[in-house]
C-alpha positions, 0 to 999 in steps of 0.5 A: 874682886870686881864681880863682888864689888859690882854685886855689892853696888848693885844691891845697894842701888836696889835698897841698901839695907838688904845688900848682900845675903848671898855674897862670899864672906858675909856669913862670918859677920852677919850673925852678930853685931849691929845691922845693917853691916856697913863696912863691906858696902862702904869699902866697895864704894870707895875702892870702886869710885874711879870706875863706877858709873856716875850720872852726868848730873852728879858729875856736873854738880861736882864740877860746880862745887870744885869751882866754888871751893877754888873761888873761896881759896882765892877770896880768902887767901890773905885773911888771918886764918889763911896766913897763920895756917900757911905760916905753920905749914911753911915752918914745918916743911917749907923746905920739903923736896920730896912729897911736897905740894902747892899751898892753894892760892899761892906759889909756895910749897910744903910737905903734902899733909902740911900743904893740904892743911893750909889749903883747907884752912884757906878755903874756909878762911871766911863764910863763903864756901859750900855746906851740907845743912842736913849734916852740919858739915862744910865739905869743900875746903878739906876734900877739894884741897886734898884731891888737888894736892894728891893729883899734883903729887901723883900726877892724877887726871882732872877726871880722877879728881872729880870722882874723888871729890864726889866720893869724899862728899858722900862720906862727909855727908852720910857719916854725921847723919848716920851717927845722929845730929842730935847725938853729936850735939848732946855729946858736944862733938861737932859734925863739922869736924867729923864729916871732913875727916871721913870725906877727905880720907875717902877722896884720898883713898879714891885717888891713891887706889887703896884696895877694897880689903884695906878700906876698913883700916882707913875707916878705923884710923878716921874713927880714931881721929874724928874730933871737934867740939861745938865750942867753935861757936865761942870763937871770935876770929874764925881761926879755931873755926877754920881749924875745926871745919877744914884744917883738922879734917883735911890733915887727919883724913889725908893722914889716915889714907897715907897710913894705910898706903904705907901698911898701917893696920887696925881694927877690922870692920870697926863700924860693924864691931859691937864694941867699935867706935860707931856703936858706942852709946852716944851714937846709938840713941835718939836720932842715930840712922845707921842705914843711911850710911849705905842706903842707895849708896852710888844711886842717891848722892849727897851732892843734892844735899850740898848748898852754896853760900850766896853771901859771905856770911854764915848759912843761917844768916843768909835769908836775913842778909838777903832780905835787908839787901832786897829792902834797901831801895825802899829804905831811907838809910839815914832815918832807920829807927829799928830793924827786927829780924825773926828767924827759926833755929838758934836765933840767939847765936846769930844775935849775939855772935862774937864773930862778925860774919855770924852776927846779924846785928853787925851785918845789918848795921854795915848793910845800912851804912854802906848800902851793900855787903862787902866781903871784907867788912863782913869778916872784919872784927876790927870794924865790928868793935871799932866803927862807932856808927856801926856800933850805934846802929847795932843797938837798933837791931833785934833778932827774935825767934819765930816758932812758925818758921820752924820745920817739923821733926823729920822735915828737911832743915830750911833757913828763912827770915822775916825782916822788918825796918821801921823809920823814925816817922813810923813808916814800916817796910818788911819782907819774908824770905823763905829761902835764899838761892843756894840752899838744897831746896833752891840750888844755884844754877851753873850760871849762878855758881860761875857768876859767884866764882868770878865775883870772888876771883876777879879782884885778885886774879883779874878777869882773864885768869878768872875766866880761864879757871872757870873754863878749866873746871867746866872741862876738868874731865879732859884735864890730863894733870888735875894738879894744874888747878893749883897753878891756875889759882896761884897768886 
């Protein structure tokens, strides 16, 4: 089995689509159905993830994203999505004595699946965790929550957690792009719900040590639970959004792995079956990219495609927020006549969003009033609707589309904005922000990630504990019990 797995991974690294013409067992499935065959390579990758060679550069990126996610948990612990998810988990299994785990950010425990559900909802309680812009997914909340909880319950090492997280990010980023972002959008299926299911399941399978010949069962139970609608855009309070982006995928992906561990079986090679889920009509037209699922798997990592949010707001709003903050020293905040933000993409959504952290008119107003961007105010529905000064200033902010900022078809997704502020005396200042540090094209450094984590954690944990969390994550490879990460951030 190990020889076959090594041969598969070597063939994948060499090119992906032509992975295995001479390997045992390939002939039976090669003659018919979609090409390339993906089940066997994915199975080898997931099952071999705890032993495969991983470059230090990728391991280091994994540590950064684990820290970024844990910091998000700490910052979001008392927000409403987090509180409600915790209330639910404790109501379902807060008295669990067997198979329980810590709800991240707290000392409370619930049944494993319930605890991971609540932890993931907490990590995405606000717009501050990581995301993969090319796949429209936010992998950290669900994947890291499941990996830490399983490590705590099964006594797995920090090094095992790190490898499991990297494995999960690969599936979370690759599956939506293989299905096609446009295909998913037209079918009103949210990438944000699809990716975390497969990512969490892959991370869990890695930690549980599911054998290679059972991974196809894992994938089929993920396919049955892959869900989520783009109607999350209509959510106002970030509760449904936290469920779709994080809680749902964490729960369903972990359950898929636990099902298989207990012997559940399903459709064999469901990704390669012509009548299977992945080969339905909605996923085979337009921008479907099936080869991407296994292309250079184990060699080209999705960690390079994963971004950080510098500010506690939605990804596409980051450049405009950054631009206005940069302009503040040049602005007389008491005599602003108008603000104009020009941006690419779905500009209307960020002009009219009902969710505070996505509404650029509201975010601009509170920046101009406060002279800064506050984490709490950025999420505050109450302030958005109850602050008379903010509401008045919002009427002077406009968000418009700039076609020149659009990227060409096939180019990597980018985020940019032009911010123009006009004063009542006619004086005008402006700035063009081509990117914000944190986006894949301009990633945060290790020092940047640490600074962001300390900024988020220190108000709740204090400086000393926050620095201890950072130090432990940087040295996660030598952490004998990966589950200790839960106690480090408990408050």
